[in-house]
C-alpha positions in Angstrom: 80.6 186.0 143.7 78.4 184.1 141.1 79.6 184.9 137.7 77.4 183.5 134.7 79.3 182.3 131.5 77.6 183.4 128.3 77.6 181.4 125.1 79.1 182.3 121.8 76.7 183.3 119.1 78.9 181.8 116.4 79.1 178.4 118.1 76.8 178.0 120.8 78.8 175.1 122.4 81.7 177.5 123.2 82.1 180.3 125.6 81.8 184.0 124.7 85.2 185.3 124.5 84.4 188.8 123.2 81.9 190.5 121.1 79.6 187.4 121.4 82.3 185.3 119.6 84.3 182.3 120.6 88.1 182.9 120.7 88.7 181.5 117.2 86.1 183.6 115.5 87.1 186.7 117.7 90.7 186.5 116.6 89.8 185.8 112.8 87.7 188.6 112.7 90.2 190.9 114.4 92.8 189.7 112.0 90.5 190.2 108.9 89.8 193.6 110.1 93.3 195.0 110.0 95.3 192.4 107.9 98.0 194.8 106.6 98.5 196.4 110.2 98.7 192.9 111.7 101.4 191.7 108.8 103.3 194.9 109.4 103.4 194.7 113.1 104.5 191.0 112.9 107.3 191.9 110.3 108.4 194.7 112.6 108.7 192.6 115.9 110.6 189.9 113.6 112.8 192.4 112.5 113.4 193.8 116.0 114.0 190.2 117.2 116.6 189.3 114.5 118.6 192.5 115.1 118.4 192.0 118.8 119.6 188.4 118.5 121.9 188.6 115.2 124.7 187.3 117.3 122.9 184.2 118.5 121.7 182.8 115.3 121.3 179.5 116.9 118.6 180.9 119.4 115.7 180.1 117.2 117.0 176.8 115.7 117.5 175.5 119.4 114.0 176.3 120.0 112.6 174.7 116.9 114.7 171.6 117.3 113.7 170.9 121.1 109.9 171.9 120.3 109.5 170.1 117.2 111.8 167.2 117.3 112.8 166.7 120.8 116.6 166.9 120.3 119.1 169.6 121.2 121.4 171.7 118.7 124.3 169.4 120.0 122.4 166.2 118.9 121.4 168.0 115.6 125.1 169.0 114.9 126.3 165.3 116.0 123.8 163.9 113.6 125.2 166.4 110.8 128.7 165.1 111.5 127.9 161.5 111.3 126.3 162.1 107.9 129.5 164.0 106.8 127.4 167.0 106.2 125.4 165.2 103.2 121.8 164.7 103.1 120.8 161.2 104.5 118.6 160.4 101.4 120.4 161.7 98.2 124.1 161.9 99.8 124.4 165.5 98.2 125.6 168.6 100.3 123.0 170.9 101.7 121.8 173.9 99.7 122.4 177.6 101.0 119.1 178.7 102.3 117.8 182.0 101.9 119.6 183.4 104.9 122.9 181.9 103.5 123.0 179.1 106.2 123.6 175.4 105.2 121.0 173.3 107.0 119.2 170.0 106.4 115.6 169.2 107.6 115.0 167.0 110.3 113.3 163.7 109.2 111.3 161.4 111.3 108.9 158.3 111.0 105.5 159.7 110.8 104.1 156.3 111.6 105.4 157.0 115.0 104.6 160.5 115.7 102.1 161.6 113.0 101.6 165.2 114.2 103.7 168.1 113.6 105.7 167.2 116.8 108.2 164.4 117.1 109.1 162.3 120.3 112.8 162.3 119.1 113.3 158.4 119.0 111.9 158.3 115.6 114.3 160.5 113.8 115.6 159.0 110.7 118.3 161.6 109.7 119.0 165.0 108.3 117.8 165.4 104.7 117.0 168.4 102.0 113.6 170.0 102.5 113.0 169.1 99.0 114.0 165.3 99.5 111.7 165.5 102.7 108.8 167.0 100.8 109.1 164.2 98.3 109.2 161.5 101.0 105.9 163.3 102.7 104.1 163.6 99.3 104.6 159.7 98.8 103.1 159.4 102.3 106.3 157.8 103.5 105.4 154.8 101.4 108.6 153.2 99.6 106.6 151.4 97.2 105.3 154.8 95.7 108.7 156.1 95.7 110.1 152.8 93.8 107.2 153.3 91.3 108.2 157.1 90.8 111.8 156.0 90.3 110.9 153.3 87.8 108.6 155.7 86.1 111.6 158.3 85.7 114.1 155.6 84.6 111.6 154.2 82.1 110.5 157.7 80.7 114.3 158.7 80.3 115.1 155.5 78.5 112.1 155.5 76.2 112.3 157.0 72.8 111.0 160.3 72.4 107.5 160.8 71.2 106.9 161.8 67.5 105.9 165.3 68.5 109.5 166.8 67.9 108.2 170.6 68.0 107.0 170.2 71.7 103.7 172.3 70.5 100.9 172.0 73.0 
């Protein structure tokens, strides 16, 4: 049987997925037409999943660790034990997350694996998400982080400016 493939009107180099649109545009249009219904459906399915799996809290964490960082939950826990439960960057204990869990983010070298996923060999340690964001915002560049630290030290030790009223 000879089936012809039609081109998408939105992106002529892509295949027609439905309604004359490519797959990305089709799903985007479908989502935009029913944002609240889509959001409610996702929330409900997440709630059902959490209720169903409330006895196995580590299930999602296992998947995320394996998919994003190529390590097992046991390897994460071993790294956590080696660090004595402290952040590898600031050496302070973890903060309680929104669900009450005490967890640290996995930090990896972005020069090895620049995308969302890691090979698992370039993991530097477990750190607070705030510390991880600070490192990421400095583009993993120690020089930038040193300059920021020096700036904070200099500003802290400098005399305060004459505007004591702090009016802006």
